[in-house]
N, C-alpha and C positions, 0 to 999 in steps of 0.2 A: 504494500500500500504506500510505502514511503517513496518508492521509485516510480510507481504507476506502470510497472512492467509485469507481464505474465510470467509466472514461474513454472507452470505446468500446463500442458494442453492435453485434454482428455479426448484423443482422436482414435487411437487404435482400439478396435472392438467397440467403437462408439455407436451412437444412434445414427440411423440412416435418414431421419427426418428431424423436424424441429424439436428441440428440447423445451418442454413446457414447465418443468419444475425440478428443483433440486433441494436437498436438505443435508445438513451436516450433523453427524452424531454428537452426542453430548461430550464424548471424550475427544472429539476432534480428529478421530482416526479414519472415519469412513464418510463417504458421500453417496447419497441416493440420487438417481436421476430418472426422469420419465419423460415420455414425449408422444408425438403424433404417430410414431411408428408402433405404438401400443406396447412398447417394451419398458421394463423396469430394470435398472442396472445398479449394482453396488460396486463402488470404486474405493481404492485406498487413496490417500492424499498424494501419492506419487504419480497418480494418473493411470494406474493399472486397473482394468476391469476385473473384479474378483468373481462376479456372478451376474448372469442374466436370467431373469425369471422366465422359465420355459412353459410352465403348466399353470392352469387356472387364470390365465391372463384376462385382462379386460377386453371387451369386444369392440372398443372404440378408443379414441385418444385417452391417454392417462394424464389427466389434467394436473394432479398434485400428488406428491408423496411427502410423508412426515414421519420422522422417528417418534415413537411413543416413549416418554421418559420412564425410567425404571422406578418402581416403588415396590413396597412389600406385596402389592396385589399383582403387579405385572412382571415381577422378576422371575417367577417360577417358569421354568422351561426356556429361559433365554430372553433376549431383547426382542422387541417387536417394532414394526412400522406399519403405517396405514397408507392405502392408496385410494384415490377416487378417480372416476372417469366419466366420459361423456355417455357411457352406457347406463348411468344412474346407479352404479354399484359402489359400495364401500367394501374394501377388502382389507383384512388384517393378516399380516405375515410374520412368521418367525424369521428374523434376519440372520440366524445362525444355520438353520436347517432349510429355510425357504419353503417350509410347509405352510399351507394356508390355514389360519385359525378360524376365520369367518369370511363369508362372502354373501352379501345380502343387498338386494336392490332397495334403495332407500329414497330415491327421488324419481319423479316422472320427468325424464329428460336429463340433460347434462348436469353434472355436479361441478361447480366452479371453484369452491372454496372449502377449506378444512382447517380446523385448529384443534389443539389438544391441550387439556388442562395441565398445569405444571407437574402434578403428581401422576399423570397418565391415566386417571380413572374415568375421565370423560372425553369423548370425541364428538366434535360438532361439525356438521356439514351444511353447506348452503348451495342452492342450485338455481337453474333457470326457471324452475317451477315456482319461484318466489318463497320457497320454504326454507326454514332453518331448523335442523333437527339435532337433538342431543342423544348420544348413545353411551351407555355404561360399558366400559371395556370388558367387564367380567361377564356380561350377557347382552350383546348388542341387539338381540331379538326381542327383548322385553320392552313393553311400551315405555316411551320416553317423551319428555317435553318437546313440543314443536311450536313454531312461530311463523305466521305469515308476514313476511317483510313488505309485501305490497308491490315489490318489483324484483327483477332478477338479481340474485345475490352474487357479488363479485369477490368479496373478501371478508374474512372473519379474524377476530383476535380475542383471546381469552384473557380476562383480567386475572393477574396472578394472585390476587388476595381474596377474591370472592367469585360467586357464580354469575358474573356479568359477562355478556358477550357483546363486543363491538361488531356491528354489521355494516358493511359498505355495499350499497346497491347502485343500480344504474341512475337513480335520481337523488340519492342522499345517503344519510347514515342514521343508525339507531343504536341505542344501548339497551340490551334486553337482559333482564334478570330472570333466568329460567326457573328459579325457585319461588318467585313471587306469584301469587294467585290473583290479587286484585289489580295491581298496576305493573304489569311485567315490563312495559316499555318505560324506562326511566327518563330517557331524553332522546330527541330526534331532530333532524334538520334536513332541509332540501337544498340542493345546489341551485344557485342562481346562474342561469345561462345568459351570457352576454347578448344583448339585443333581443332577448325573449323574456316573457314573463316567467316568474318563478313557478316551477312545477308543483 
């Protein structure tokens, strides 16, 4: 970063089309990448591809990958990562064996965003269907909170201190408390487009 020069190029055994997402492991030793070639790859920081997921792949572009932080709940059986795709599926993988833990269709249409709670116990997804959904890592199939953001969801961020989710949509932003029952949307705002009325 001091020199502004690239130190490694991840080209050999790389993606054949656009790379849409990457994530760095908490120990800084590994990098995940995914793309429009529907592949997920695990790299070391020297630029060597250590593994390419071959089975149970997404049926469309893999839009995001995220490591799931280790906690007492998630450490059994190794570390995990999550992937989402334009096929509407959330998939959870063991990054040591590359066996799939869960594969479930969670959105109607493409999933554009994912965030994981600091302890790794919740996974949150958002998609083109305007929905934001929360999943418990220990049982992603059990009913979980959901929210209609009113517009296609582009990005998500988990508050590190509480169960608040920052939601970025095509027209604005929201802060959603997925544990609250009466007033789950704490704050929101719309973008003002230059030369046009506010949406």
